[in-house]
Structures are given as C-alpha cells and as structure tokens.
C-alpha positions as CSV (number, residue, x, y, z in Angstrom):
1,M,3.3,1.0,3.8
2,K,0.5,2.7,5.4
3,L,-2.7,3.1,3.0
4,K,-4.3,7.3,2.5
5,A,-8.1,7.0,3.8
6,Y,-9.9,9.4,1.1
7,S,-12.9,11.1,2.0
8,K,-15.2,13.2,-0.6
9,T,-17.5,15.8,-0.1
10,R,-20.7,13.7,-1.3
11,F,-22.0,11.9,1.7
12,G,-19.8,8.6,2.0
13,A,-16.1,8.4,2.4
14,G,-14.5,7.5,-0.2
15,A,-17.7,7.3,-2.3
16,K,-18.0,5.9,-5.9
17,A,-21.1,5.6,-7.3
18,V,-21.9,2.2,-8.5
19,Q,-25.0,0.9,-10.1
20,A,-27.2,-2.2,-8.6
21,P,-29.4,-4.7,-11.2
22,D,-33.0,-4.6,-10.6
23,K,-33.6,-8.4,-9.9
24,G,-32.1,-10.6,-7.7
25,A,-29.6,-12.7,-8.4
26,S,-29.9,-16.6,-8.3
27,L,-26.9,-18.1,-6.9
28,S,-25.1,-21.3,-7.9
29,E,-23.2,-24.0,-5.7
30,E,-20.0,-22.4,-5.8
31,Q,-21.1,-18.9,-4.5
32,L,-23.1,-20.5,-1.7
33,A,-20.3,-22.3,-0.9
34,R,-18.1,-19.0,-1.0
35,I,-20.9,-17.1,1.3
36,N,-20.9,-20.2,3.9
37,Q,-16.7,-19.8,4.6
38,Y,-18.0,-16.5,6.4
39,A,-21.3,-18.2,8.2
40,L,-20.7,-20.0,11.5
41,S,-24.4,-22.1,10.6
42,P,-24.9,-23.0,7.2
43,L,-27.4,-21.2,4.8
44,T,-29.2,-22.2,2.3
45,T,-29.9,-19.5,-0.9
46,D,-33.5,-19.1,1.3
47,D,-31.7,-17.4,3.6
48,V,-29.6,-15.0,1.8
49,Y,-30.5,-12.2,-1.0
50,A,-27.6,-11.5,-3.5
51,R,-26.7,-9.2,-5.3
52,K,-24.0,-8.1,-7.8
53,Y,-22.6,-3.8,-7.7
54,L,-20.8,-2.2,-10.6
55,I,-18.7,-1.2,-7.7
56,A,-16.1,0.6,-9.6
57,H,-13.8,2.1,-12.7
58,N,-11.1,3.5,-14.5
59,M,-12.6,6.5,-15.7
60,V,-12.5,9.9,-14.9
61,D,-15.5,10.7,-12.1
62,R,-17.3,13.5,-11.4
63,D,-15.0,14.9,-8.8
64,R,-12.5,14.5,-11.9
65,E,-11.0,11.6,-10.1
66,R,-9.9,8.2,-11.2
67,F,-8.5,4.5,-10.4
68,S,-5.7,2.9,-11.6
69,E,-5.9,0.1,-13.4
70,Q,-3.4,-1.6,-10.9
71,L,-5.1,-0.2,-7.5
72,L,-8.9,-1.8,-9.3
73,D,-6.9,-4.8,-9.5
74,D,-5.8,-4.6,-5.5
75,F,-9.9,-4.1,-4.7
76,V,-10.6,-7.4,-6.2
77,A,-8.3,-9.0,-4.1
78,T,-9.1,-7.5,-0.5
79,F,-12.7,-7.3,-0.9
80,P,-14.0,-10.4,0.1
81,G,-15.1,-10.2,3.9
82,K,-16.0,-6.9,4.1
83,S,-18.5,-5.3,5.2
84,Y,-21.1,-4.0,3.0
85,L,-23.2,-0.7,4.7
86,F,-25.6,1.4,4.8
87,A,-24.3,5.3,3.5
88,H,-20.9,4.9,4.9
89,D,-21.8,4.9,8.0
90,R,-19.4,2.9,10.3
91,G,-20.3,3.9,13.4
92,D,-24.4,4.4,14.3
93,F,-25.0,0.5,12.7
94,L,-23.9,-2.4,12.2
95,P,-23.4,-3.7,8.3
96,L,-25.8,-5.0,6.1
97,G,-24.5,-7.5,5.0
98,L,-21.1,-9.0,4.0
99,I,-19.1,-8.9,0.3
100,F,-18.0,-12.2,-0.3
101,D,-16.0,-12.0,-4.2
102,A,-15.5,-9.7,-6.5
103,S,-14.3,-9.6,-9.7
104,T,-12.9,-7.4,-12.8
105,E,-14.4,-7.2,-16.4
106,E,-12.8,-5.1,-19.7
107,M,-15.1,-3.8,-21.9
108,T,-15.2,-0.7,-24.8
109,A,-16.7,2.6,-24.2
110,E,-19.6,1.6,-26.2
111,Q,-20.6,-1.1,-24.1
112,F,-20.5,0.6,-20.8
113,A,-22.2,3.2,-22.3
114,E,-25.0,0.5,-23.3
115,L,-25.0,-1.0,-19.7
116,T,-25.4,2.7,-17.8
117,G,-26.4,4.7,-20.1
118,E,-23.6,7.2,-19.2
119,E,-20.4,8.3,-21.1
120,A,-17.3,6.4,-20.8
121,K,-14.7,9.4,-19.4
122,L,-11.7,7.9,-20.1
123,P,-8.6,9.4,-20.2
124,D,-5.9,9.9,-23.2
125,G,-4.3,7.0,-24.2
126,I,-6.8,4.5,-22.8
127,E,-9.4,2.3,-24.9
128,T,-10.6,-0.4,-22.4
129,V,-13.5,0.1,-19.3
130,K,-12.3,-1.9,-16.4
131,V,-15.0,-2.1,-13.7
132,V,-14.6,-3.8,-10.6
133,W,-17.5,-6.4,-10.0
134,A,-18.5,-6.9,-6.1
135,W,-21.3,-9.6,-4.7
136,F,-22.4,-9.2,-1.4
137,Y,-25.2,-10.8,0.4
138,I,-27.6,-9.6,3.3
139,P,-29.9,-12.3,5.3
140,R,-33.2,-12.5,5.1
141,T,-34.8,-11.1,8.4
142,E,-37.6,-9.5,9.2
143,T,-35.4,-5.7,10.1
144,A,-33.7,-6.4,6.4
145,A,-36.8,-7.0,4.1
146,D,-37.2,-3.1,3.8
147,I,-34.1,-2.0,2.8
148,I,-34.6,-5.5,0.1
149,K,-37.8,-3.6,-1.3
150,S,-36.1,-1.0,-1.8
151,I,-33.3,-2.2,-3.4
152,E,-35.5,-4.3,-6.2
153,A,-37.6,-1.5,-6.2
154,G,-34.8,0.4,-7.8
155,I,-35.0,3.3,-5.3
156,Y,-31.9,2.0,-3.5
157,R,-29.7,1.6,-6.4
158,H,-26.6,3.4,-6.0
159,G,-23.0,2.7,-3.9
160,S,-19.7,3.0,-3.3
161,I,-16.5,2.1,-2.0
162,G,-15.1,3.1,1.3
163,F,-11.1,2.3,0.5
164,G,-7.0,3.3,1.3
165,A,-4.6,4.0,-1.3
166,A,-1.0,5.1,-1.9
167,D,-1.4,8.1,-3.0
168,L,-3.6,11.1,-4.8
169,A,-1.4,12.1,-7.8
170,P,-2.2,14.9,-9.9
171,V,-2.3,13.9,-13.8
172,K,-0.8,16.8,-15.6
173,G,-1.3,17.9,-19.6
174,A,1.2,18.9,-22.1
175,Y,1.1,23.0,-21.0
176,D,1.1,21.5,-17.5
177,E,-2.7,21.9,-16.4
178,I,-4.2,19.2,-13.8
179,M,-6.7,17.1,-16.2
180,F,-7.6,15.2,-13.4
181,W,-6.1,13.0,-10.0
182,E,-5.4,9.3,-10.0
183,Y,-5.8,7.2,-6.8
184,Q,-2.6,4.4,-7.5
185,A,-1.8,1.5,-6.3
186,P,-1.3,-0.3,-3.8
187,G,-4.6,0.0,-1.9
188,E,-7.0,-1.9,-0.5
189,A,-11.0,-2.1,-0.3
190,R,-12.3,-1.6,3.3
191,E,-15.8,-1.3,2.8
192,A,-19.1,-0.8,-0.3
193,S,-22.5,1.2,1.0
194,L,-26.0,2.1,-0.3
195,V,-25.8,5.6,-0.7
196,W,-27.9,8.4,-2.7
197,L,-25.0,9.4,-5.0
198,G,-21.6,8.5,-5.4
199,A,-19.1,10.2,-7.8
200,Q,-18.7,8.1,-10.9
201,Q,-20.6,7.2,-13.5
202,G,-23.1,4.1,-14.2
203,A,-24.8,5.2,-11.0
204,T,-27.8,3.9,-11.8
205,T,-29.5,0.5,-12.4
206,Q,-28.9,-1.7,-16.0
207,K,-33.3,-1.3,-16.4
208,A,-32.9,2.0,-15.9
209,A,-30.2,2.2,-18.4
210,G,-33.3,1.3,-21.3
211,T,-32.6,-1.9,-22.4
212,G,-35.5,-3.3,-21.7
213,E,-33.8,-6.7,-20.5
214,E,-33.7,-8.2,-16.6
215,A,-29.9,-6.9,-16.2
216,D,-28.6,-10.3,-14.0
217,P,-30.3,-13.2,-15.4
218,P,-30.4,-16.4,-13.1
219,A,-27.4,-18.7,-12.5
220,E,-28.2,-21.3,-14.8
221,D,-28.4,-18.3,-17.6
222,D,-24.7,-17.1,-16.9
223,S,-22.6,-19.4,-18.9
224,T,-24.9,-19.0,-21.9
225,N,-24.9,-14.6,-21.1
226,Q,-21.4,-14.8,-20.4
227,K,-20.3,-16.5,-23.5
228,G,-22.5,-14.2,-25.4
229,D,-21.0,-11.3,-23.9
230,T,-17.6,-12.3,-24.6
231,M,-18.3,-13.2,-28.9
232,K,-19.9,-9.2,-28.7
233,T,-16.3,-8.7,-26.8
234,L,-14.3,-10.1,-29.3
235,K,-16.0,-9.2,-32.8
236,L,-15.4,-5.5,-31.6
237,L,-12.0,-6.1,-30.4
238,L,-10.8,-8.0,-33.7
239,G,-13.2,-5.5,-35.7
240,K,-11.1,-2.7,-34.5
241,Y,-7.4,-4.7,-35.2
242,L,-8.5,-6.1,-38.3
243,G,-10.2,-3.2,-40.3
244,K,-13.7,-5.1,-40.5
245,S,-17.0,-5.9,-39.2
246,F,-18.5,-8.2,-38.2
247,G,-22.2,-8.6,-37.4
248,D,-24.5,-10.3,-35.1
249,D,-24.6,-13.5,-37.0
250,T,-21.2,-14.1,-37.9
251,T,-20.3,-17.3,-36.6
252,E,-16.4,-18.2,-34.8
253,E,-15.4,-20.0,-38.1
254,Q,-16.3,-17.0,-40.0
255,L,-14.1,-14.9,-37.3
256,A,-11.3,-17.9,-37.3
257,A,-10.9,-17.5,-40.8
258,A,-10.4,-13.7,-41.0
259,V,-7.7,-14.1,-38.2
260,E,-6.1,-16.2,-40.4
261,G,-6.4,-14.3,-43.4
262,A,-5.3,-11.3,-41.4
263,L,-2.2,-13.8,-40.4
264,A,-1.1,-15.2,-43.4
265,E,-1.2,-11.5,-44.7
266,K,0.9,-10.6,-41.9
267,D,3.1,-13.5,-42.4
268,Q,3.8,-12.1,-46.1
269,K,4.0,-9.1,-45.5
270,V,7.4,-10.0,-42.6
271,E,8.7,-12.1,-45.7
272,T,9.1,-9.8,-48.2
273,L,10.3,-7.2,-45.0
274,E,13.1,-9.6,-44.4
275,A,14.0,-10.5,-48.0
276,D,14.2,-6.4,-48.8
277,L,16.2,-6.1,-45.4
278,A,18.7,-9.0,-46.6
279,E,18.8,-7.1,-50.0
280,Q,19.1,-3.8,-47.6
281,K,21.9,-5.2,-46.0
282,T,23.7,-6.7,-48.6
283,L,23.6,-3.2,-50.6
284,A,24.7,-1.4,-47.4
285,E,27.7,-3.4,-47.3
286,M,29.0,-2.8,-50.8
287,G,28.5,1.0,-49.7
288,Q,30.9,0.1,-46.8
289,K,33.6,-0.9,-48.9
290,Y,33.3,1.5,-51.8
291,V,33.7,4.3,-49.3
292,K,36.3,2.7,-47.5
293,S,38.3,2.1,-51.0
294,L,37.6,5.8,-51.5
295,T,38.7,6.7,-48.7
296,D,42.0,4.5,-48.7
297,E,43.2,6.0,-52.6
298,Y,42.3,9.8,-50.6
299,V,44.7,8.9,-47.8
300,R,47.0,7.5,-49.9
301,M,47.1,10.0,-52.8
302,K,47.7,13.4,-50.4
303,T,50.5,11.2,-49.2
304,A,52.2,10.9,-51.9
305,L,51.8,14.2,-52.8
306,G,53.2,15.5,-49.5
307,E,49.9,16.6,-48.2
308,C,49.6,14.8,-45.5
309,E,52.8,13.0,-43.2
310,E,53.5,9.2,-43.9
311,S,52.6,8.0,-40.5
312,E,50.1,5.9,-38.7
313,E,48.5,8.4,-36.8
314,A,48.2,10.7,-39.3
315,G,46.5,8.8,-42.1
316,K,44.0,8.2,-39.8
317,K,43.6,11.6,-38.7
318,L,43.2,11.6,-42.1
319,A,40.7,8.8,-43.8
320,G,38.0,9.9,-40.5
321,F,37.7,13.4,-42.5
322,A,37.3,11.7,-45.5
323,E,35.0,9.1,-44.2
324,K,32.7,12.5,-43.3
325,L,32.6,14.0,-46.3
326,P,29.7,13.6,-49.4
327,L,30.2,10.8,-52.0
328,D,30.1,12.7,-54.6
329,F,32.8,15.5,-53.2
330,L,34.2,12.6,-52.2
331,E,34.6,11.0,-55.7
332,A,35.2,14.4,-57.3
333,E,38.7,15.0,-54.8
334,N,39.8,11.9,-55.6
335,K,40.0,12.3,-59.3
336,T,41.7,15.8,-58.6
337,L,44.3,13.9,-56.9
338,A,44.3,11.0,-59.6
339,A,45.3,14.2,-62.2
340,R,47.4,16.0,-59.8
341,M,49.7,12.1,-59.5
342,A,49.3,11.2,-63.1
343,E,51.6,14.9,-63.9
344,K,54.1,14.9,-60.9
345,F,55.2,10.6,-61.4
346,P,54.1,10.4,-65.4
347,S,54.2,6.6,-66.6
348,T,56.7,7.4,-69.3
349,S,60.6,7.5,-68.9
350,Q,61.6,12.0,-68.7
351,T,64.7,11.6,-70.3
352,K,66.5,9.6,-73.5
353,G,68.0,6.5,-72.5
354,D,72.2,6.1,-73.1
355,D,72.1,4.0,-76.7
356,R,76.3,4.0,-75.7
357,R,75.3,0.9,-73.6
358,D,73.1,-0.5,-75.8
359,K,74.9,-4.1,-77.0
360,S,71.5,-5.5,-78.6
361,G,74.0,-5.6,-81.3
362,D,76.3,-9.1,-80.7
363,G,78.4,-6.3,-78.3
364,K,78.7,-3.4,-80.9
365,D,77.7,-0.2,-79.2
366,A,74.8,2.1,-81.8
367,D,77.6,3.5,-84.2
368,G,79.1,-0.4,-85.1
369,K,81.7,0.0,-83.0
370,D,82.8,-2.6,-80.0
371,D,83.9,0.3,-76.9
372,N,83.6,-2.5,-74.4
373,P,86.7,-2.2,-72.3
374,L,86.6,-5.5,-71.4
375,I,86.5,-6.9,-73.9
376,P,90.2,-7.3,-75.6
377,A,90.7,-5.4,-78.9
378,E,91.6,-7.6,-81.9
379,A,95.2,-7.5,-83.0
C-alpha cells in the first residue's frame, strides 16, 4: 500500500506539535549503544547532545485531526534511524540530528494536563491519552552549538512529525456532522523537526507547564521516577475501577489488599449469580413442562370434542397455537373445555341396565324365576 503524505497550513509538512524538556538528558549505556548503531565512528556521551520529545498523541488537535492509536504504534516502529530536521526543510539544509529511539506511554487526561499545561481533548469513548516519545541526538559541533543552546534556553521548544498515513477519514457525529478527521494506519514516521508551532496541544516545555521540577532527570534517576509515575498511574486507574480514592502515601501492600478485597467481593457476587441462575433454570424447566402439559391437554380435548382433526399435522398446528397463548388464558380455556368434556362424556351410565340378565341369585332372575334357556327345566 502506498502511504499518503500530508501537508498542513502551519509551517512544516504533516506538522504535529510536541514539547521539549528544558534540560539535556544524560544517556545510559544502552542508549549510547543505540546511537552507535548509526554512527560510523564510535561516539561517547561527550560527543552528542540528546533529548526526548513528546512528538505525537491520540487527541483531537488544533486542526480538528487526530492520530489513531494503531498509527502511533507504527510511528514508534518506524522512527529509529529517521532524520531530525529544522522546520521540515528537506531541501535546503541537511539534518540536524537523528532519531535513535521511540516509545509510547499512556496517561490520564489529568496527567497530560499537568505535564503540558494544556487540556486533553479526547474523542468520546476514549479515556486514556496515548503519546509517542522520540529520542534524537545531535553531534556537539560548533555549528550545532547555537541550536543546542536555544533548545536548552527553551526557545526551540516546539517540534513536529513528518509522516505518511494510509488515509485521512472523517469521524461523524449522531447527526452525520463531521466531528474531526482521523489519520489511519498503516503509516510511517518519516522525520521530526524543530518548528515555531505545530498543530497538536502540548507544544511547550515541561518546565513551562508550571511544575517547577526538572522534566527529564538524569538516566540514573529514571528508574525511580518511572516507578513513581507508574504507581501514580496505577493508583488513579485502580481508584477509578474500584470506586475508591488512594492517597500519595498508599503503599503497594494496601493497593494489593484493596484489589484482593475487590476480587473476593466479585467472586462472591459471581457465586450468588450462578446460584440464582441455576434456580432460574430449574424453574424455567418446570414452567416449560407445565405449559407443555396444558398444551397437550388442550389438543386432546379439542380433538375429542371434534374441533380438531385426528391427524398428527393438525395436532401439531393446534399445539403451536396453544403454546403462544397467555398462560392464564390457556388455563381458563382448559377449564372450559374440561366442563364441556364432562357434559358430553359423563362418568356415570346414562341408561339403566337390564336386570333380567342379573344372575347374582343362584342363577335366577330378579323375579325369582330361572329363565335361562340353556338350563333344562326340572320335570
């Protein structure tokens, strides 16, 4: 599939706003190894300037457009090895640096607002902000010194992504109105650039968000901060799921106990529901048998009264009709039919028997005479 390239009215093709941290990042051995995958001569941490940018997200941006979550994953997979440019200029200037790593991160709308100082504008039905972080490096040369200084000063703090996507499709509301446009996967990240302003929210440094803290601590502190961020996110998500509020001093053991309690309560509810379901199933089976007995009796009496043909097909047709009748109506009909059956087929004899054939008195008739022609009369 040939991907479509997109341009925007803001300076920079396919530009999407990002934010740059206010301080250069220290590199771990693993990060330096990734950089040296692209370098023809070995580089040290003193040779390069590296920085992490929030390069894209899944929210509706200033242009009423958004990236699908699948497309963000495609950006992460295709970013490493792509150029880092100035103002998306692909003709007059060579790249400033190179993207050597990328990743996604999920956060709440509140966390995004705290991080960037801007409101998270998520589409209806989506509650989690998904962002793409891209790492770039610039060799510390004389020509790059001014650019690095401007980045550190917070002047060059906006960035954007050049990309290709399979399509740009409208997303419509209940009345067929276009709510926003969505770039769809598959896609490819083609470059990242410094720009004056992109289209997406969050186009400021983390320091400018008003946190008063360093936005990108040295690598040796990354594990501690990541653990703290993970715990904070976990508390928010669990609190929302469990309908509880967890403070900053909530320990992992307390979170685990809350989860265990919720699971135990859920298991108890499941057991209760399963018991109720079994009881309802038994009652349903009994009800079905009762309805069938009423239906069979209805067909039998209708047939006996001559109101239904004595054939299997006619009986099935009448049974199908009776099954659809309201239960109380069918019960009343059967009572009426039973009364008619009793009248037409009474349980007692309708005519008096011939007492002349009563031989209970030693073979004599009721008049005391022996009139049996098969027995010879006495002389």
